C-alpha positions in Angstrom: -6.6 19.9 3.0 -4.3 19.5 6.0 -4.4 16.2 7.8 -4.2 15.3 11.5 -4.5 12.0 13.5 -6.2 11.1 16.8 -3.3 10.1 19.1 -4.0 6.9 21.0 -7.5 6.5 19.6 -7.0 3.6 17.2 -6.1 3.7 13.5 -5.9 7.0 11.7 -8.6 7.9 9.3 -7.5 9.2 5.9 -8.6 12.4 4.3 -8.6 12.7 0.5 -6.4 15.6 -0.6 -5.9 15.3 -4.4 -8.0 15.6 -7.5 -10.2 12.6 -6.4 -12.5 12.0 -3.5 -14.7 9.1 -2.2 -17.7 8.4 -4.4 -19.9 7.7 -1.4 -20.3 10.1 1.6 -19.7 9.7 4.4 -16.6 7.6 3.8 -17.8 4.1 3.3 -16.4 0.8 4.5 -14.4 -1.2 1.9 -16.1 -4.6 1.6 -13.9 -6.0 -1.1 -10.5 -4.7 -2.2 -8.8 -4.5 -5.6 -7.3 -7.8 -6.9 -5.3 -7.2 -10.0 -5.2 -10.2 -12.3 -1.9 -11.3 -13.8 -3.4 -10.9 -17.3 -6.5 -9.0 -18.3 -8.3 -12.2 -19.2 -7.7 -13.9 -15.9 -10.0 -13.7 -12.8 -9.5 -10.9 -10.4 -11.4 -7.9 -8.9 -10.9 -4.9 -11.1 -12.2 -2.3 -8.6 -13.3 -2.0 -5.0 -16.7 -2.7 -3.4 -17.9 0.1 -1.1 -20.7 -0.4 1.5 -23.7 1.8 1.0 -27.5 1.9 1.1 -30.2 1.7 -1.5 -30.8 5.1 -3.1 -27.6 6.7 -1.6 -26.2 9.5 -3.8 -23.1 8.5 -5.8 -20.6 11.2 -6.6 -18.0 11.5 -9.4 -14.6 10.8 -7.8 -13.0 13.5 -9.9 -13.8 16.2 -12.5 -14.4 14.8 -16.0 -16.9 14.0 -18.8 -19.6 11.3 -18.6 -18.8 8.8 -21.3 -21.4 6.1 -20.5 -24.7 6.1 -18.6 -26.7 3.0 -19.3 -26.9 -0.7 -18.8 -24.2 -3.4 -19.1 -25.4 -7.0 -18.7 -28.6 -5.7 -17.0 -26.7 -3.5 -14.5 -26.9 0.3 -14.5 -23.4 1.8 -15.0 -21.9 5.3 -15.2 -18.4 5.9 -16.5 -16.5 9.2 -16.3 -13.3 10.1 -18.2 -10.8 12.3 -16.3 -7.5 14.0 -17.3 -4.5 11.7 -17.8 -6.4 8.9 -19.5 -8.1 7.8 -16.3 -11.7 6.4 -16.5 -13.7 5.7 -13.4 -16.7 3.4 -13.4 -19.6 3.1 -10.9 -22.1 0.3 -10.7 -24.9 -0.4 -10.0 -25.9 3.2 -10.3 -29.1 4.7 -11.6 -27.7 7.7 -13.6 -28.9 11.3 -13.1 -26.3 12.5 -15.7 -26.1 12.0 -19.5 -23.3 11.2 -21.9 -21.2 14.2 -22.8 -22.1 16.1 -19.5 -19.1 17.7 -17.7 -19.1 16.9 -13.9 -17.1 18.4 -11.1 -15.2 16.4 -8.4 -17.9 15.3 -6.0 -20.9 16.0 -8.3 -23.8 13.7 -7.9 -23.9 11.3 -10.9 -26.7 9.0 -9.7 -28.1 6.8 -6.9 -26.9 3.4 -5.7 -29.1 0.4 -6.5 -29.0 -2.7 -4.4 -28.2 -6.1 -5.8 -24.4 -6.1 -6.3 -23.6 -9.9 -6.2 -21.1 -11.0 -3.5 -21.5 -7.9 -1.3 -22.4 -8.5 2.3 -23.8 -4.9 2.8 -27.4 -4.0 1.9 -26.0 -2.2 -1.2 -22.5 -2.0 -2.6 -20.9 0.4 -5.0 -18.4 -1.3 -7.3 -15.9 1.5 -8.1 -13.4 0.8 -10.8 -10.6 2.7 -12.4 -8.4 2.2 -15.4 -5.8 4.1 -17.5 -5.6 4.0 -21.2 -2.0 4.2 -22.3 -2.1 5.7 -25.8 -4.0 5.0 -29.0 -2.3 1.6 -29.6 -1.5 0.6 -26.0 -3.5 -1.6 -23.7 -5.6 -0.4 -20.8 -4.3 -0.8 -17.3 -6.7 -1.5 -14.4 -5.9 0.6 -11.3 -6.8 0.3 -7.6 -9.2 3.3 -7.3 -8.2 3.8 -3.7 -4.8 4.8 -5.0 -6.4 7.8 -6.7 -7.4 9.3 -3.3 -3.9 10.3 -2.1 -5.0 10.2 1.5 -3.1 11.6 4.4 -3.7 10.4 8.0 -6.1 12.5 10.0 -4.3 13.5 13.2 -6.0 15.3 16.1 -3.6 16.6 18.7 -4.7 16.7 22.4 -5.6 20.2 23.7 -3.5 21.0 26.8 -5.2 23.1 29.4 
């Protein structure tokens, strides 16, 4: 995709241009940002919370294989493994996919369920990402927004 920006019309809007895209459409508001803990066992926010609505379709951010579709601590969760050891996780999401299923970038993987604690919106998608660094290495939590490789959207004025 080629990006452009509205000149003089406020902040530029980003357009995803890489292997990953937003899991909610249209582009959602970010209600809570990623907050990497100093150590894995310390408090932090290992993902981002995106504003949505009950029943909204949730899309796989990238092509991959569904590795989990079920409940964790009474919350419905879907996880997808992507190339390069990246795993994205989506919650609370009622799955419409099954474990082992291949999904394309942007494929619907389920629907958003309300009830994500601490979210000011009617419903929020918690979108997480991590990278496994080899068979004997630890996992690294990533800011999923960094997967988007956005470029500013710039619209140039039309001169008559």
